[in-house]
N, C-alpha and C positions, 0 to 999 in steps of 0.2 A: 581778460574775459568780455569777450561776446556781447553781456546787458551792458555795459560800461561804454561798445564801441557803436553800440546799437545807438543808446541814448543823448551820446555826442552830436551823430548825426541827424537825429530827431531832434535837436533840440537847436542845432546849428555849431555849437557850439569848434566842430569841423566842418567847413564847406570845400568842396571838391567842383574844381572847374577848369577840366584840362582845354575847353577852350578858349573860354574868359578867364587867363590866370590873374591871380592876384597878384599885388605889388609888397612885397614886404617892404620893413623899414629900411632896410639896409638895398633897397632896390633892384634885388632878386624877383624878377618873374615865376612866379608860381604856382602850380595847379592844386597848394592845397592848402590852406590857411586853418591856422588855431587857433582860439578866442577858450579858452581855459575857465574863463571869468566869469562866464552866459553860465553854471554849473552851478553859480550860487544861489540865482534866481529861480531854479526850478528843484526844491525839493525832495522830488522825488528822487531823478540821479544824483544831484548832493546825493543821501542818505546811502544809495548803493555805494557812490566813489567812497563816502567816510568808515562806511563798515567790512569793507573789503583791504583800506589801505588799515585799520585796526587789526581787523584779521592779519595781515601779513607782520605787523610792526608783532604781535602777537608771535608768532609763531617762526618770526624769519629772525628777530634782534631784541628776543625776551627779559633780555638784561637792560634795554633801552628805560633812561634816566630822566633825559632831555631827547623830544622835539622842538623842534630847529626849520621854521619855514622862510622860503624865499621871498624875500621884496620884490613885487608884493602879493605876487596872486598866488603862491603860498604859504601866504600866513592865515588866511582863513580857515581851510586846510589843517591843519599843525594845530590850532587852537583849538578847531572838535577833535582832535583826536585826543591834543594834551586833555582836552577837559573828560573829556570818555574813559581816557588808562588814567587818569588820574596823574597826571606824569605833570613833570615842569617846562613849560612853550619861552622859545622866545623866537626871535629871526634874527639875518642881516639880510643889509642891506648893501647895493649894489656899488654904495661906495660910502665911506666915514661920513656923520655930519660937518656942515663947514661950524658949527658953534659948541656951544655948552658944551658936554664932555668931548664930545666928536667921534660916539661912537659907531661902528661900525656892527656890531651886531650888539643886538638890545637881550637881553635875559641876565641872568648871571649861568656862568658858563666859572664849572671846579676842574680842576687836574683829575684826567682822567674817566671824565662826564664820557657814561658811552652814549651817546648822540646820534639820532634818525632827521637827517635833511629831508624834507618836503617840499616836492617843488611841483607845478601842473604842469608840468612840458618839457621834454629835454630833445630838445635841434640839434645844434653841434654838443654841447656838452660842455660851454667854456664858460657859462654863470651858474652853470649848477655847479660845477666841479672847482669852482674861483669859493664859493662856500666854505663848500668841503675843506680846502686849504686853510681858507682863514679862521674856518675855529678851529680845526688840527693845531694851526698854531697859535692860540689862545688855550692849548692843552685839550679841549676837549676827544675824548674817543670816536671821530667820528667812524661809524661801527655801515651806516648803509645811508643810502639814497634810494628814496620812494618816490613816483612821477604817476599823473594820470596816464601821459599819453607819448611816445616817445616814434621820432621820424624813422630808428631804428638809421642813421646814419652811418656808413662807417667812421667816420672822421669822430663821431662822439665814442661807438665804439672802442676804439686804441684811444680816446683820450680818457677813457671809464676806464678800462686794463689799467693803463699807466697810472693812475690816481690809484690803484688797489684799493676800490670801495664797492661794498655788495650791491649793486644799483636793479631795481625791481620797479618795474611799468605795469599799471593795472590794464592796461592793453596800449596795441602799439599798433603802425602801421599794412604792418599783413597781416593780424587780424578784420584791422580796421577797414580793407580793400576788400574782404572777404564775404565780412557781414553788409560794405554796399552795396556788392553786385546780386546777395541775395534780396536784397530789400529795395532792389532800382533805384539806391539813390545814384549809380556810377552805370556809366557804358561799359560793357567789358575790354571793346580797346581801347580806352580809355585808361587803364588800367595798366599800360605797359608806361606810356606816356610819364606816370605823375613814380616809379621805380627807375624810368631813367633819372629822372629830375632832383630822385632821392640822391641817386647814387652818386651825381657830381651835380648842385645845386648852379652851380657857375657857368653851365652847357647850358645855349638856349635850344640846342639842339631837337631836342625831345620837343619841344611845339610844331615842327614840319612834317 
């Protein structure tokens, strides 16, 4: 959805810089940085995101009984959608707590419960699909995974296919680059650098 892509660029949730790369937590040098937590601070952008998520849930996953957010960025979006749809809600931690009941899943999950997972961003797909697998191990029938944005990495696309979960992102890298060029957020010559990076993030030749 171009409106969402433009909103992410305007508020700086997605930043593009081929000349001065960002450094990811992994140490990888990247021409793109995404922090969709910023959307929570901008009601107009947040509203568009939640409305589109709700539309997708109603149209693509009409039997949904539970909405699960991924910790931490997916939690607020899951909460808003669950509130509007009057559905059960919970969230999945990156790892189990080291105290109390040592829960990794927060919220009541029953056997066969139709569940949609809400994520803010899909990069390699690792953490998102780990949440899907853990929910399935606990008996949930995870029918879908919804994210605000995806880098469209080949690794993630393969992983999603292997996990056999229907995945929908509200906007993606291709759409974002198109909007970025149209609205002068990026130079046309830098688009190819970003695409080369996404194809193989560990190969720094895109910077040359």
